[in-house]
N, C-alpha and C positions, 0 to 999 in steps of 0.2 A: 175236699172241704177248704183246703187252703185256697184253691181257685175261687171258690164262691166268696170268700172274705176278701181276697185280692180284689175281685171285681166289684164288690160291694163299695170299696173305697176308691178305686181308680176310675171306674167308669163314671162316677157321680162326684168327683173331687171337688167341684165347685161348690155344691151345697154344703159338703163336709168343711171346706175352708172357710166358708163365711160363717158358719156356726162356730167353729173354733176361734175366728177372728172376733166375733161377738162376746164369746166367752172371756177371752184374753182382755178385751176392752173393760169388761166389768170388773174382771180381776185387779186390773191396773187402778181402777177407780178406788177400789177397797184399799189398795196399797198406797193411796195418796198420790198417784201419778195421773195426772189429767193431761190429755192431748189436746192442743189447741183446735178449736173448730168441732170438737166432739163433746157433746154434752150428755153425760149419764144423770138421769134423774136421782135425787137424794132420797126419794121415799122407797121404803122397803118393797112396797107392793109393785112399783114399777120395775125394780131390780130383778124381783123374782119372775115377773113376766118376760124380761129380758132374757134371763137365763133359761126359762122354758122354751122361749122361742129359739134360742140357740141350740138347744137339745133337739128341738123339732127340726131344725135344718140339718143337724148332724145326721139324724135317723131318716130324714126324707129322702126317697129315691124315686126316679121317674119310672114309668111303666114300661119303658122300652127295654129291649134285651141288652142293647149295647151302652146306653147312657150317653151316646154321642149327642152333641148339640146339631140340631138340624136347622 
């Protein structure tokens, strides 16, 4: 079971990292920290969509068995 969980996150680390980065950006926006050049919309609907997209990226894994970039 540990190998399955390790493969889930390590073989497809790019999608997991991009999802976590998006969640961090939205969290920083809520904390009042804005990064120049990155604009987070102020309306709640867009922010909810961004969080759902981030969760989708974290859970999205390719259909390959190795997850390696081709």
